C-alpha positions in Angstrom: 83.7 -219.7 -135.7 80.1 -218.7 -136.7 79.9 -216.2 -139.5 83.6 -216.4 -140.5 83.6 -219.6 -142.5 86.8 -220.7 -140.7 86.7 -223.8 -138.6 87.8 -223.3 -135.1 90.5 -226.1 -135.1 92.1 -224.8 -138.3 92.2 -221.2 -136.9 93.7 -222.4 -133.6 96.3 -224.5 -135.5 97.3 -221.5 -137.6 97.6 -219.3 -134.5 99.7 -221.9 -132.7 102.0 -222.3 -135.7 102.5 -218.5 -136.0 103.2 -218.3 -132.2 105.7 -221.2 -132.6 107.5 -219.5 -135.4 107.8 -216.2 -133.4 109.3 -218.2 -130.5 111.8 -219.8 -132.8 112.9 -216.5 -134.3 113.2 -214.9 -130.9 115.1 -217.8 -129.4 117.5 -217.9 -132.4 118.0 -214.1 -132.3 118.9 -214.3 -128.6 121.4 -217.1 -129.2 123.1 -215.0 -132.0 123.0 -211.8 -129.9 124.7 -213.6 -127.0 127.3 -215.1 -129.3 128.0 -211.8 -131.0 128.2 -209.9 -127.6 130.6 -212.6 -126.3 132.9 -212.2 -129.4 132.9 -208.4 -128.9 133.8 -208.9 -125.2 136.6 -211.3 -126.1 138.1 -209.0 -128.7 138.0 -206.0 -126.3 139.5 -208.1 -123.5 142.3 -209.4 -125.8 143.1 -205.8 -126.8 143.2 -204.7 -123.2 145.7 -207.4 -122.3 147.9 -206.6 -125.3 147.9 -202.9 -124.3 148.9 -203.9 -120.7 151.7 -206.0 -122.0 150.3 -209.3 -120.8 151.6 -212.2 -123.0 149.2 -214.4 -124.9 151.6 -217.4 -125.3 152.4 -220.3 -123.0 151.3 -218.2 -119.9 148.6 -220.6 -118.8 146.1 -218.5 -116.8 148.1 -215.3 -117.6 147.9 -214.3 -114.0 144.1 -214.4 -113.8 142.3 -215.4 -110.7 139.9 -218.4 -110.7 136.7 -216.2 -110.9 138.0 -214.0 -113.8 139.3 -217.0 -115.7 136.1 -218.9 -115.4 134.0 -215.9 -116.4 136.1 -215.4 -119.5 136.0 -219.2 -120.2 132.2 -219.2 -120.1 132.1 -216.2 -122.4 134.4 -218.1 -124.8 132.1 -221.1 -124.8 129.1 -218.9 -125.7 131.1 -217.2 -128.5 132.6 -220.4 -129.9 129.9 -223.0 -129.3 126.5 -221.3 -129.7 126.8 -220.9 -133.5 127.5 -224.6 -133.8 124.9 -225.8 -131.3 122.1 -223.5 -132.6 120.4 -226.3 -134.5 120.4 -228.6 -131.5 119.0 -225.9 -129.3 116.3 -225.0 -131.8 115.4 -228.7 -132.3 115.0 -229.1 -128.5 112.8 -225.9 -128.4 110.6 -227.3 -131.2 110.1 -230.8 -129.8 109.5 -229.3 -126.4 106.7 -227.1 -127.7 105.2 -229.9 -129.8 105.1 -232.3 -126.9 103.6 -229.8 -124.4 100.4 -228.3 -125.8 97.2 -227.2 -124.2 97.2 -227.6 -120.4 100.7 -229.0 -120.3 103.3 -226.3 -119.6 106.3 -226.1 -121.9 109.8 -226.1 -120.3 112.0 -223.2 -121.2 114.8 -224.3 -123.7 117.2 -222.1 -121.6 117.3 -224.9 -119.0 118.7 -227.1 -121.7 121.2 -224.4 -122.8 122.2 -223.7 -119.2 122.9 -227.3 -118.4 125.1 -227.5 -121.6 127.1 -224.4 -120.4 127.5 -225.9 -116.9 129.4 -228.9 -118.4 131.8 -226.5 -120.2 132.1 -224.4 -117.0 133.1 -227.5 -115.0 135.7 -228.3 -117.7 136.9 -224.8 -117.3 137.6 -225.5 -113.6 139.8 -228.5 -114.6 141.5 -226.4 -117.3 142.3 -223.7 -114.8 143.7 -226.2 -112.3 145.7 -227.9 -115.0 147.2 -224.5 -116.2 148.1 -223.7 -112.6 149.9 -227.0 -112.2 151.7 -226.6 -115.5 152.9 -223.1 -114.5 154.1 -224.4 -111.2 156.0 -227.2 -112.8 157.5 -224.8 -115.4 158.8 -222.7 -112.5 160.5 -225.6 -110.9 161.8 -227.4 -114.0 163.7 -225.1 -116.4 163.6 -227.8 -119.1 159.8 -227.2 -119.5 160.3 -223.5 -120.3 163.2 -224.2 -122.6 161.0 -226.7 -124.6 157.7 -224.9 -124.3 157.1 -224.7 -128.0 157.9 -228.4 -128.6 155.5 -229.3 -125.8 152.9 -227.2 -127.7 153.8 -229.2 -130.8 153.1 -232.4 -128.9 149.7 -231.1 -127.8 148.9 -230.3 -131.5 149.8 -233.8 -132.5 147.8 -235.3 -129.6 144.7 -233.2 -130.6 145.2 -234.4 -134.2 145.4 -238.1 -133.2 142.3 -237.7 -131.0 140.4 -236.5 -134.1 140.9 -239.9 -135.6 139.7 -242.0 -132.7 136.4 -243.9 -132.4 135.5 -241.8 -129.3 135.7 -238.6 -131.3 133.4 -240.1 -134.0 130.8 -241.4 -131.5 130.6 -238.1 -129.6 130.5 -236.0 -132.8 127.8 -238.2 -134.3 125.5 -237.4 -131.4 126.1 -233.6 -132.0 125.5 -233.8 -135.7 122.0 -235.4 -135.5 119.9 -233.1 -133.3 116.5 -234.8 -133.8 117.9 -238.3 -133.3 119.7 -237.2 -130.1 116.6 -235.5 -128.7 114.0 -238.2 -129.6 116.4 -240.9 -128.4 117.2 -239.3 -125.1 114.0 -237.4 -124.3 113.0 -236.7 -120.7 110.0 -234.7 -119.6 109.9 -231.9 -117.1 112.5 -229.4 -115.9 114.9 -232.0 -114.6 114.5 -233.9 -117.9 115.5 -230.8 -119.9 118.4 -230.2 -117.5 119.5 -233.9 -117.9 119.4 -233.7 -121.6 121.4 -230.5 -121.6 124.0 -232.2 -119.5 124.1 -235.2 -121.9 124.4 -232.9 -124.9 127.3 -231.0 -123.2 129.1 -234.2 -122.3 129.0 -235.5 -125.9 130.1 -232.1 -127.1 132.9 -232.0 -124.6 134.0 -235.5 -125.6 134.1 -234.3 -129.2 136.0 -231.0 -128.7 137.9 -231.0 -125.4 141.3 -231.3 -126.9 140.6 -228.6 -129.4 140.1 -226.2 -126.5 143.3 -227.5 -124.8 145.1 -226.1 -127.9 144.2 -222.6 -126.7 146.9 -222.9 -124.0 149.9 -223.4 -126.4 148.3 -221.1 -129.0 147.3 -218.4 -126.5 144.2 -218.5 -124.2 143.1 -215.1 -125.5 144.4 -215.5 -129.0 141.4 -214.2 -131.0 142.7 -215.7 -134.3 143.1 -219.1 -132.7 139.6 -218.9 -131.2 138.1 -217.9 -134.6 139.9 -220.8 -136.3 138.7 -223.3 -133.8 135.1 -221.9 -134.0 135.1 -222.5 -137.8 136.4 -226.0 -137.4 133.8 -226.9 -134.7 131.0 -225.3 -136.8 132.1 -227.2 -139.9 132.3 -230.5 -138.1 128.8 -230.1 -136.7 126.9 -228.5 -139.6 128.3 -230.1 -142.8 127.1 -233.5 -144.1 130.6 -234.9 -144.5 131.5 -234.2 -140.9 133.6 -237.4 -140.4 135.9 -236.5 -143.3 136.2 -232.9 -142.0 137.2 -234.2 -138.5 139.8 -236.5 -140.1 141.2 -233.7 -142.3 141.5 -231.4 -139.3 143.3 -234.2 -137.4 145.8 -234.7 -140.2 146.4 -231.0 -140.4 147.0 -230.8 -136.6 149.4 -233.8 -136.7 151.5 -232.2 -139.5 151.4 -228.8 -137.7 152.6 -230.5 -134.5 155.5 -232.3 -136.4 156.5 -228.9 -137.9 156.6 -227.3 -134.5 158.6 -230.2 -133.0 161.2 -229.8 -135.8 161.0 -225.9 -136.0 159.9 -224.6 -132.6 159.8 -221.0 -133.9 156.7 -222.0 -135.9 154.7 -221.7 -132.8 155.7 -218.0 -132.2 152.5 -216.9 -133.9 150.9 -216.8 -130.5 148.9 -213.7 -130.0 149.7 -212.4 -133.5 
């Protein structure tokens, strides 16, 4: 720029960098706001259900219709998964902006996030249908109701064993290395961002699906259980020794399941 002593390329580069940093901060702030608002909504909804005398134990869908259940399920996914997936979402936003400069339009990272949520919403459909089927069987077979706590213990053990499987390790490894995942599976355009979000969601689902199944024996609106699982998922994805953390959680779940199988009253902390 004449008279300023600052080369045009350097000035433009600094402006672009500042703009990129502002976008990062805004995107991260929106992710955290959504997660915080979702937690506030879940705590309020849980309190309402308690005041109405709706049980938080082995009630499956707790009498909720499909639309309400899925709405609450998506809110749960935002509250529990957004903190752990923030680094992946930010990495996608950064790479997307770096690859699309000048005349090439950048694709919104919310397409990536939306596709990720779609995977968990579809899983919520299967979870709802499974809960309905389980409730129907429990109504027809008294043995199931009489041994509900022990069945819950079996689910705890199953979730713990899954933590030790190669499939868990493979899926979790994809979630723990954001830049490797994004560069290795990059696709341009809106459909590319959507496809990458789906792939991220599938790997994340493969890593954590049985942890979310635990919410049914522990209480689908049990805020303490949700908070505990959120901490576990965050630790697995964010800390360097993620494999050891996953194995430790698996052993803890197996031991908890054995305890519940032996002492069914140990699962009566539902909704506490």
